[in-house]
VMD Tcl script that draws the C-alpha trace (Angstrom):
set ca {
  {-61.70 -129.02 34.23}
  {-64.87 -131.40 34.58}
  {-63.32 -134.29 32.71}
  {-60.13 -133.83 34.75}
  {-62.17 -134.05 38.05}
  {-63.93 -137.24 36.76}
  {-60.64 -138.89 35.82}
  {-59.35 -138.03 39.26}
  {-62.35 -139.42 40.89}
  {-62.25 -142.68 38.88}
  {-58.58 -143.05 39.86}
  {-59.39 -142.48 43.57}
  {-62.02 -145.09 43.61}
  {-59.78 -147.59 41.94}
  {-57.01 -146.88 44.48}
  {-59.37 -147.50 47.32}
  {-60.60 -150.71 45.57}
  {-56.90 -151.96 45.23}
  {-56.28 -151.14 48.84}
  {-59.31 -152.97 50.03}
  {-58.36 -156.15 47.98}
  {-54.73 -156.13 49.11}
  {-55.53 -155.55 52.63}
  {-58.22 -158.33 52.80}
  {-55.99 -160.94 51.42}
  {-52.67 -159.94 53.09}
  {-54.43 -160.09 56.57}
  {-55.67 -163.61 55.86}
  {-52.35 -164.77 54.61}
  {-50.90 -164.26 58.00}
  {-50.72 -167.58 60.00}
  {-53.42 -167.81 62.86}
  {-56.62 -165.94 63.02}
  {-58.63 -163.46 65.11}
  {-59.47 -166.08 67.75}
  {-55.89 -167.38 68.13}
  {-54.47 -166.35 71.45}
  {-52.55 -167.56 74.43}
  {-55.62 -169.47 75.70}
  {-56.78 -171.92 73.19}
  {-60.53 -172.02 72.56}
  {-62.53 -175.28 72.43}
  {-62.95 -176.56 68.93}
  {-66.75 -176.18 69.12}
  {-66.52 -172.45 70.27}
  {-63.92 -171.67 67.60}
  {-66.21 -173.17 65.02}
  {-69.20 -171.25 66.08}
  {-67.07 -167.97 66.04}
  {-65.95 -168.75 62.64}
  {-69.30 -169.45 61.36}
  {-70.79 -166.30 63.06}
  {-68.33 -164.07 61.10}
  {-68.28 -166.08 57.91}
  {-64.74 -167.15 58.35}
  {-65.75 -170.85 57.54}
  {-66.65 -169.89 53.99}
  {-64.41 -170.04 50.95}
  {-62.01 -167.01 50.81}
  {-63.43 -165.78 47.54}
  {-66.89 -165.85 48.94}
  {-65.74 -163.90 52.01}
  {-64.28 -161.26 49.90}
  {-67.15 -160.76 47.50}
  {-69.59 -160.63 50.32}
  {-67.41 -158.00 52.26}
  {-67.01 -155.77 49.22}
  {-70.60 -155.96 48.24}
  {-71.71 -155.02 51.81}
  {-69.54 -152.04 51.68}
  {-70.75 -150.81 48.35}
  {-74.45 -151.50 49.00}
  {-74.70 -150.67 52.61}
  {-71.56 -148.73 53.60}
  {-71.31 -151.29 56.36}
  {-67.67 -152.13 57.37}
  {-68.82 -155.08 59.49}
  {-68.90 -155.90 63.19}
  {-65.75 -155.97 65.21}
  {-64.39 -159.47 65.98}
  {-63.26 -158.62 69.48}
  {-65.74 -156.02 70.76}
  {-69.03 -157.71 71.15}
  {-72.00 -155.84 69.82}
  {-69.80 -153.16 68.30}
  {-69.38 -152.50 64.51}
  {-66.46 -150.86 62.80}
  {-68.67 -147.90 62.00}
  {-69.39 -147.36 65.65}
  {-65.66 -147.21 66.39}
  {-65.05 -144.75 63.78}
  {-68.00 -142.67 64.92}
  {-66.81 -142.74 68.57}
  {-63.02 -142.27 68.21}
  {-62.45 -140.28 65.07}
  {-63.96 -136.98 66.25}
  {-61.32 -137.09 69.15}
  {-58.37 -137.70 66.78}
  {-59.84 -135.10 64.23}
  {-59.99 -132.33 66.94}
  {-56.38 -133.00 67.93}
  {-55.36 -133.37 64.25}
  {-56.98 -130.19 63.23}
  {-55.26 -128.34 66.02}
  {-51.93 -129.88 64.92}
  {-52.48 -128.83 61.30}
  {-53.17 -125.42 62.16}
  {-50.05 -125.20 64.28}
  {-47.96 -126.68 61.67}
  {-49.11 -124.46 58.87}
  {-49.21 -121.14 60.82}
  {-45.96 -121.51 62.57}
  {-44.24 -123.44 59.68}
  {-45.13 -120.71 57.22}
  {-44.23 -117.92 59.40}
  {-40.90 -119.44 60.36}
  {-40.21 -120.16 56.50}
  {-41.01 -116.69 55.51}
  {-38.90 -115.12 58.31}
  {-36.09 -117.45 57.31}
  {-36.37 -116.58 53.58}
  {-36.57 -112.87 54.12}
  {-33.62 -112.95 56.48}
  {-31.52 -115.47 54.30}
  {-28.12 -116.21 55.87}
  {-28.68 -114.01 58.83}
  {-29.04 -115.08 62.53}
  {-32.94 -115.26 62.08}
  {-32.45 -117.78 59.27}
  {-29.91 -119.81 61.40}
  {-32.19 -119.89 64.39}
  {-35.02 -120.93 62.20}
  {-33.04 -123.77 60.61}
  {-32.12 -125.09 64.06}
  {-35.66 -125.20 65.14}
  {-36.61 -126.93 61.87}
  {-33.71 -129.50 62.33}
  {-34.84 -130.32 65.77}
  {-38.43 -130.68 64.72}
  {-37.48 -133.02 61.84}
  {-34.97 -135.11 63.74}
  {-36.66 -135.63 66.95}
  {-39.27 -138.30 66.90}
  {-42.75 -137.64 68.11}
  {-42.61 -140.05 71.00}
  {-39.46 -138.38 72.19}
  {-40.96 -134.95 71.84}
  {-44.15 -135.94 73.57}
  {-42.15 -137.50 76.52}
  {-39.92 -134.42 77.08}
  {-42.97 -132.01 76.81}
  {-44.87 -134.25 79.25}
  {-41.89 -134.29 81.75}
  {-40.94 -130.61 81.73}
  {-44.26 -128.87 81.17}
  {-46.83 -131.18 82.89}
  {-44.90 -133.10 85.56}
  {-42.01 -130.96 86.56}
  {-43.34 -127.33 86.16}
  {-47.10 -128.26 86.13}
  {-48.00 -125.77 83.44}
  {-50.22 -127.94 81.22}
  {-52.33 -131.07 81.84}
  {-50.78 -134.29 80.99}
  {-53.68 -136.56 80.31}
  {-56.69 -136.25 78.04}
  {-58.36 -133.32 75.99}
  {-60.76 -131.88 78.59}
  {-59.67 -128.33 78.52}
  {-58.27 -125.94 75.78}
  {-54.83 -126.09 77.71}
  {-54.73 -129.85 77.47}
  {-54.39 -129.58 73.57}
  {-51.21 -127.64 73.66}
  {-48.61 -130.26 74.44}
  {-50.02 -133.12 72.31}
  {-50.61 -130.58 69.42}
  {-46.97 -129.62 69.47}
  {-45.91 -133.24 69.83}
  {-47.94 -134.29 66.90}
  {-47.29 -131.34 64.69}
  {-43.61 -130.77 65.50}
  {-42.27 -132.69 62.50}
  {-44.90 -131.21 60.07}
  {-44.16 -127.63 61.32}
  {-40.49 -128.23 60.81}
  {-40.96 -129.70 57.27}
  {-43.45 -126.80 56.35}
  {-40.86 -124.22 57.57}
  {-38.16 -125.75 55.36}
  {-40.57 -126.19 52.38}
  {-41.89 -122.66 52.67}
  {-38.24 -121.21 53.10}
  {-36.89 -123.04 50.03}
  {-39.83 -122.13 47.82}
  {-39.97 -118.47 48.82}
  {-36.28 -118.11 48.24}
  {-36.60 -119.46 44.80}
  {-39.50 -117.31 43.92}
  {-37.89 -114.13 45.19}
  {-35.26 -114.68 42.65}
  {-37.69 -114.78 39.71}
  {-37.79 -112.14 37.11}
  {-41.46 -111.12 37.82}
  {-40.47 -110.21 41.28}
  {-37.71 -107.99 40.06}
  {-40.25 -106.39 37.77}
  {-42.75 -105.85 40.65}
  {-39.86 -104.31 42.64}
  {-38.87 -101.95 39.59}
  {-42.32 -100.65 39.51}
  {-41.90 -99.22 42.89}
  {-44.14 -101.57 44.82}
  {-43.34 -101.94 48.65}
  {-41.75 -105.00 50.02}
  {-44.98 -105.87 51.82}
  {-46.97 -105.87 48.61}
  {-44.47 -107.80 46.72}
  {-44.16 -110.43 49.34}
  {-47.96 -110.62 50.11}
  {-49.42 -110.42 46.74}
  {-46.81 -111.83 44.44}
  {-44.16 -113.96 46.15}
  {-46.38 -115.76 48.77}
  {-48.92 -116.98 46.37}
  {-46.53 -118.54 43.98}
  {-44.58 -120.09 46.84}
  {-47.54 -121.88 48.31}
  {-47.90 -124.76 45.72}
  {-45.39 -127.10 47.50}
  {-47.03 -126.52 50.75}
  {-50.51 -127.22 49.30}
  {-49.12 -130.46 47.95}
  {-48.07 -131.42 51.41}
  {-51.29 -130.56 53.04}
  {-53.27 -133.34 51.62}
  {-51.26 -136.21 53.10}
  {-50.71 -134.12 56.29}
  {-54.43 -133.91 56.78}
  {-55.07 -137.54 56.36}
  {-52.15 -138.55 58.61}
  {-52.86 -136.41 61.63}
  {-56.64 -136.30 61.48}
  {-56.89 -140.05 61.62}
  {-54.87 -140.25 64.84}
  {-51.33 -140.98 65.99}
  {-51.02 -143.97 68.31}
  {-47.74 -142.83 69.98}
  {-49.04 -139.41 70.90}
  {-52.45 -140.53 71.89}
  {-50.95 -143.30 74.06}
  {-48.62 -141.01 75.87}
  {-51.14 -138.40 76.63}
  {-53.98 -140.81 77.29}
  {-56.17 -139.77 74.39}
  {-58.85 -142.19 73.28}
  {-58.45 -141.67 69.54}
  {-58.70 -143.65 66.40}
  {-54.77 -144.16 66.15}
  {-54.83 -146.08 69.43}
  {-57.66 -148.26 68.13}
  {-55.94 -149.00 64.93}
  {-52.87 -150.38 66.51}
  {-54.77 -152.25 69.22}
  {-56.96 -153.98 66.39}
  {-53.58 -155.23 64.90}
  {-52.50 -156.65 68.19}
  {-56.14 -158.43 68.52}
  {-55.97 -159.49 64.85}
  {-59.46 -158.10 64.54}
  {-59.89 -158.55 60.79}
  {-62.91 -156.43 60.28}
  {-61.60 -153.56 62.41}
  {-58.24 -153.64 60.70}
  {-59.93 -153.65 57.26}
  {-62.41 -150.92 58.19}
  {-59.85 -148.52 59.69}
  {-57.43 -149.03 56.76}
  {-60.33 -148.37 54.22}
  {-61.30 -145.22 56.20}
  {-57.63 -143.93 56.40}
  {-57.13 -144.70 52.58}
  {-60.47 -143.05 51.65}
  {-59.63 -140.02 53.69}
  {-56.11 -139.71 52.14}
  {-57.46 -140.09 48.50}
  {-60.03 -137.58 49.24}
  {-57.55 -135.03 50.55}
  {-55.18 -135.59 47.63}
  {-58.12 -135.20 45.22}
  {-59.17 -131.74 46.76}
  {-55.50 -130.56 46.64}
  {-55.18 -131.60 42.99}
  {-58.39 -129.57 42.08}
  {-57.17 -126.64 44.24}
  {-54.03 -126.35 42.12}
  {-55.82 -124.46 39.38}
  {-57.29 -122.01 41.75}
  {-54.08 -121.22 43.67}
  {-51.78 -120.72 40.61}
  {-53.39 -119.57 37.39}
  {-50.16 -120.56 35.54}
  {-51.18 -124.33 35.99}
  {-53.25 -125.45 33.19}
  {-55.27 -128.57 33.80}
  {-55.61 -130.60 30.55}
  {-58.43 -133.00 30.03}
}
mol new
graphics top color blue
foreach p $ca { graphics top sphere $p radius 0.5 }
foreach p [lrange $ca 0 end-1] q [lrange $ca 1 end] { graphics top cylinder $p $q radius 0.2 }
display resetview
């Protein structure tokens, strides 16, 4: 287990390094620069800006300086568009907002998705199963921006049940949470249903029933634990994707989160902010997947991790 964990950590660090390298050179391969806009700057001003951020140096030197600064200081650099603001400052300011909304979305997706999937599996081919599949299909097929727009129109503007802007009260979390977690909830529902249906047909479930165990005990202590593996696999990327923010949902509901800043940085061609947020997202995703891989052995004792 220890050797396996070390290998996974090494692979994770290598993945982050590859992402840093690829993003660094791809950004600079795009024509133009961070100070190229509709209004042209004077050559002297452009020269001073390039010198300030080290863009006048050879590309290889820029790369080694950037990587060494991250490794030695954990500094993702200053923003090229927000004066006096570093990338670390942007993450510290906006990530907690996205994380709170993302955590609510994850809980919504897992709780309602698993419950809907269990109901659908236990009532296979009955009306409960059909209703569950309709809800899941709607959640999978309707994009988050359409869901967010419909929720805002009906529940915030027309019926005035929930707030339409911001995250100032607990009630204001409901609409963006549903919009952000709708697809994930539907996917978890389908995943848990198919997994549970398959597990319920296994021999060890028949043995448990033959021993006289109640359906509640069979489902809760035997079937559910063995059917959760695919869901745990999905939780890793789900956490990384929603906790780091969604530009569409955050924009519609006026939420100042990290997703909005990421897309804005691309429009501004803010090299350091794009790099920093990409690295942050990549590291978060890799960390979540690493934790999920390690958890496999604890959730299902049949899984043997070989060094």
